Each structure stands twice: as structure tokens, then as C-alpha cells.
C-alpha positions, 0 to 999 in steps of 0.5 A, spaced: 884 195 941 886 200 946 892 203 944 897 205 950 892 201 955 895 196 960 891 191 963 896 187 967 893 190 974 886 190 972 885 184 968 883 177 971 886 172 965 881 167 969 875 171 965 878 168 959 876 161 957 879 156 951 873 152 949 871 146 944 865 148 941 861 147 935 865 149 929 872 149 933 876 152 938 874 158 941 877 163 946 871 166 950 869 172 955 863 173 959 861 181 958 857 183 964 853 190 963 850 194 957 852 193 950 854 200 949 860 198 954 862 191 950 868 194 947 872 194 953 871 187 954 873 186 946 879 190 948 881 185 954 879 178 950 884 181 944 889 183 949 889 176 952 889 173 945 895 177 943 899 175 950 898 168 948 900 168 941 893 165 939 891 167 932 884 169 931 879 166 925 873 170 923 867 171 924 867 173 932 860 170 935 856 174 941 851 169 945 846 174 948 845 170 955 841 175 959 838 182 956 832 186 955 826 181 955 820 181 951 816 186 955 821 189 961 827 192 959 831 189 965 837 192 968 842 193 963 848 193 968 846 185 969 846 184 961 850 178 960 854 177 953 859 171 951 864 173 946 867 167 942 873 168 938 875 162 934 882 161 934 887 157 930 890 151 934 897 149 932 897 142 930 901 137 935 907 133 932 
């Protein structure tokens, strides 16, 4: 994770969502842009995960929503990838 970086001003926590998906409960974030810049989105989702006290379960999943086509590469700035990190949800008492 990016040591020494602060996301308070630039990170919109609304971009992270907790979803019930097949296999469990996941924290998700949609990355928009080329795959080479996805590390920044991972830093953001991990920052959010830690700020909420969630515990991550591996493996992490990536769902490619929009990327290069079979014939045309398309514009990498418009690629969409959903990052899904399974989280351990505390049991209610």
C-alpha cells in the first residue's frame, strides 16, 4: 500500500461498496482506466478496508467489465475493472 499517502481529500468513499456476492461478502471498487494504473485503485480500496476495520480474505477477484475488444483495442482510459475483496463479517450477537 502507498506509504505516506493520504486519501482523505481525494478519495470518495462512496466509490467503495459492500456487496453480498456468490461466495460471501465483498468490498468492491470500480477502476476506470488502463490496467497499468490499477495499483492506485488497490491502494484506495485497501485504505478504505483498513479504515473500516474489515479483514480481507484471499484471493482478490478482478472482473473485467470493459476492456480491449477482439478486433479493436479501444481506449484504455475507458476500461472498467471491478476489484472484489472478500471480507470477514463479524457475527451479530
